[in-house]
C-alpha positions in Angstrom: 0.0 0.0 0.0 1.4 3.4 -1.1 0.3 6.9 -0.4 0.1 9.8 -2.9 -0.3 13.5 -1.8 -2.4 16.1 -3.6 -3.1 19.5 -2.2 -6.6 20.8 -2.6 -6.1 23.9 -0.5 -9.3 23.1 1.4 -11.4 23.8 -1.7 -14.1 21.2 -2.4 -14.2 21.7 -6.1 -10.5 21.2 -6.4 -10.6 18.1 -4.3 -13.4 16.7 -6.4 -11.4 17.3 -9.6 -8.4 15.6 -8.1 -10.3 12.5 -6.8 -12.4 12.1 -9.9 -9.5 12.8 -12.3 -7.1 10.3 -10.6 -9.8 7.7 -10.2 -10.7 7.9 -13.8 -7.1 7.9 -15.0 -6.1 5.0 -12.7 -9.3 3.1 -12.0 -7.5 0.2 -10.2 -4.8 2.2 -8.4 -6.7 3.8 -5.4 -8.4 2.1 -2.5 -9.4 5.1 -0.4 -9.1 8.8 0.3 -7.3 9.8 3.5 -6.2 12.9 5.3 -8.9 15.3 4.3 -9.0 18.1 6.9 -11.8 20.4 5.9 -15.4 19.6 6.5 -16.4 21.1 3.1 -14.0 18.9 1.2 -15.0 15.8 3.2 -18.7 16.7 2.6 -18.3 16.9 -1.2 -16.0 13.8 -1.5 -17.8 11.5 0.9 -21.2 12.2 -0.8 -20.0 10.2 -3.9 -16.8 8.2 -3.0 -19.0 5.4 -1.7 -20.0 4.8 -5.3 -16.4 3.9 -6.0 -16.5 1.7 -2.8 -13.7 3.8 -1.4 -13.6 4.9 2.2 -12.7 8.4 3.1 -10.9 9.3 6.4 -10.5 12.8 7.8 -8.4 13.9 10.7 -10.3 17.2 11.3 -13.7 17.3 9.7 -16.0 18.2 12.5 -19.2 19.2 10.7 -22.0 17.2 12.3 -23.8 16.7 9.0 -21.0 14.2 8.1 -22.5 11.8 10.6 -25.5 11.3 8.3 -24.7 7.7 7.2 -27.2 7.6 4.4 -25.3 10.4 2.6 -21.7 9.8 3.9 -21.7 6.0 3.8 -18.0 5.4 3.8 -16.8 8.5 5.8 -14.8 8.1 9.0 -13.2 10.8 11.2 -10.8 10.9 14.0 -12.4 13.9 15.8 -15.7 14.4 17.5 -18.4 16.5 15.6 -18.5 20.2 16.4 -21.9 19.6 18.0 -20.2 18.6 21.3 -20.0 22.4 22.0 -23.8 22.6 22.0 -24.1 21.1 25.4 -21.5 23.5 26.8 -23.4 26.5 25.5 -26.6 25.2 26.9 -25.0 24.9 30.3 -23.8 28.5 30.0 -27.4 29.6 29.1 -28.7 27.8 32.2 -26.1 29.0 34.6 -26.6 32.6 33.4 -30.4 32.3 33.6 -30.8 33.1 29.9 -34.2 32.0 28.7 -34.6 33.3 25.1 -32.0 32.3 22.6 -31.5 33.5 19.0 -29.8 30.9 16.8 -28.2 31.9 13.5 -26.4 29.7 11.1 -24.3 30.3 8.0 -23.2 27.8 5.4 -25.9 25.2 4.7 -23.9 22.1 4.0 -21.5 22.6 6.9 -23.9 23.7 9.7 -27.5 22.5 9.1 -27.1 19.4 11.4 -25.5 21.5 14.1 -28.1 24.2 13.8 -31.0 21.8 14.1 -29.4 19.9 17.0 -28.7 23.2 18.8 -32.3 24.3 18.5 -33.6 20.9 19.6 -31.3 20.5 22.6 -32.0 24.1 23.6 -35.7 23.4 23.7 -35.2 20.1 25.5 -33.4 22.1 28.2 -36.5 24.2 28.8 -35.3 27.3 26.9 -37.0 29.1 24.1 -35.5 29.6 20.6 -37.1 33.0 20.1 -35.7 33.7 16.6 -33.7 31.8 14.1 -32.1 32.8 10.8 -29.7 31.8 8.2 -27.1 34.2 6.8 -25.5 33.1 3.6 -24.4 36.6 2.5 -23.4 38.5 5.6 -22.9 41.9 3.9 -26.4 41.8 2.3 -28.5 39.9 5.0 -27.1 40.9 8.4 -28.5 44.4 8.8 -32.1 43.2 8.3 -31.8 40.3 10.7 -30.1 42.3 13.4 -32.7 45.0 13.1 -35.3 42.4 13.9 -33.3 41.1 16.8 -32.8 44.6 18.1 -36.5 45.5 17.7 -37.6 42.3 19.6 -34.9 43.1 22.2 -33.3 39.7 22.0 -29.9 39.7 23.7 -28.5 36.1 23.6 -27.3 35.1 20.1 -25.7 31.8 19.2 -24.0 32.0 15.8 -23.2 28.6 14.2 -20.8 29.7 11.4 -17.2 30.0 10.5 -15.2 33.0 11.8 -15.3 35.0 8.6 -19.2 34.9 8.6 -19.2 35.9 12.3 -16.8 38.8 11.8 -19.0 40.1 8.9 -22.0 39.9 11.2 -20.2 41.8 14.0 -19.3 44.6 11.7 
């Protein structure tokens, strides 16, 4: 068994071109995809590599959606999903006495599972998800959503997003 290295720069389309290109060029050479670090790359690759009967292993893909076995049949990871933080945040809500929570998510493919779980677990803890939103284009969508939040006087906001989306929202 030998390894080959290809750098996809954490870009899903690049990774897809590499895997499909190499698999087409050398159909009997590869037995799996290993070492993907980004959830977006793992999401794209693992949604179809099962059709090649190739496992895909990631050392850092924490997106909870990758746990959906019907979509990511041959995907395995060495870290826990990011959803583990949900329970820590709920504990903070309870300790601080916060009752009404706003939950905002960004990228669909990377955060839908975490978003739904966070809302569900927040409700199970006896708290209210007062408002929810998805921001895919922070520079265009944030002002309207935060005007609503301000008008309703909501104060506790949980953002499930990457740092670049969060920073755009904070500006």
